[in-house]
C-alpha positions as CSV (number, residue, x, y, z in Angstrom):
1,M,-11.7,6.7,17.4
2,T,-7.9,4.6,17.4
3,R,-9.9,1.5,16.5
4,R,-11.0,2.8,13.8
5,L,-8.0,3.9,12.3
6,V,-5.8,0.8,12.9
7,P,-7.6,-1.2,10.0
8,L,-6.9,1.4,8.0
9,V,-3.5,2.5,8.3
10,L,-2.9,-1.4,8.1
11,L,-5.1,-1.7,4.8
12,A,-2.6,1.7,3.5
13,L,0.8,0.2,4.7
14,T,-0.6,-3.3,3.0
15,A,-1.4,-1.2,-0.3
16,C,2.2,0.6,-0.5
17,G,3.9,-2.5,-0.4
18,S,2.6,-4.4,-2.8
19,T,3.7,-4.1,-6.0
20,D,2.7,-5.3,-9.7
21,N,5.7,-8.0,-10.5
22,S,4.4,-9.0,-14.1
23,P,6.8,-9.3,-16.6
24,Q,5.7,-6.1,-18.7
25,A,5.9,-4.5,-15.1
26,Q,9.3,-5.9,-14.1
27,C,10.7,-5.0,-17.4
28,E,9.0,-1.4,-17.8
29,R,11.4,-1.1,-14.0
30,Q,13.9,-2.7,-15.8
31,A,13.8,-0.6,-18.5
32,N,15.0,3.0,-16.2
33,N,18.4,1.6,-15.9
34,D,18.9,1.0,-20.0
35,P,21.8,2.5,-21.1
36,K,20.2,5.0,-23.3
37,V,17.5,5.9,-20.8
38,V,20.4,7.2,-18.2
39,D,22.3,8.9,-20.9
40,I,19.2,11.0,-22.0
41,N,18.3,12.0,-18.3
42,I,22.0,12.7,-17.6
43,S,22.2,14.6,-20.4
44,S,19.2,16.3,-20.2
45,N,20.3,17.9,-16.8
46,G,16.7,17.8,-15.5
47,I,14.9,20.4,-18.4
48,Y,12.8,17.9,-19.8
49,T,11.8,19.8,-22.9
50,P,9.7,18.2,-24.9
51,Q,11.8,16.9,-27.4
52,V,14.0,15.7,-24.3
53,R,10.4,13.9,-23.0
54,S,9.5,12.0,-26.4
55,R,13.5,10.7,-26.7
56,L,13.1,9.3,-23.3
57,S,9.2,7.9,-24.2
58,V,11.2,6.0,-27.1
59,A,13.8,4.7,-25.4
60,K,12.4,3.1,-22.3
61,R,9.7,1.8,-25.3
62,E,12.7,0.1,-26.7
63,A,14.3,-0.9,-23.7
64,T,10.8,-2.7,-22.2
65,L,10.5,-4.3,-25.4
66,Q,13.7,-5.9,-25.8
67,C,13.1,-6.6,-22.3
68,L,9.8,-8.4,-23.1
69,R,11.7,-10.4,-26.3
70,L,14.3,-11.7,-24.2
71,K,11.9,-13.2,-21.6
72,G,10.2,-14.6,-24.7
73,L,7.1,-12.6,-24.6
74,A,5.2,-10.9,-27.5
75,P,5.4,-7.0,-26.8
76,P,1.7,-5.5,-26.0
77,G,0.0,-4.4,-29.4
78,G,-0.2,-5.2,-32.8
79,V,1.7,-2.7,-34.8
80,E,5.6,-1.9,-34.2
81,P,5.3,2.1,-33.3
82,V,6.7,5.2,-35.8
83,H,9.5,6.2,-34.2
84,P,9.7,10.4,-34.3
85,Q,13.1,11.7,-36.4
86,Y,15.5,14.1,-34.5
């Protein structure tokens, strides 16, 4: 029984260690450290109302697009998203 578990454990550890290193994924991870995103997270005090989630989503999307543009890459899709009014 132990011999059957070893390959499964190794496979699970390998899957956990692999990360998407594409420019899109890099920019999405970097967006979490954007000042606007950090400010929204701090000011929410851990209470994520629908309005806060919407603002956070917009801020992350804008930070991701800015990062992609700085890398010289076009954003995915062809239409600029509509920004909600607050």
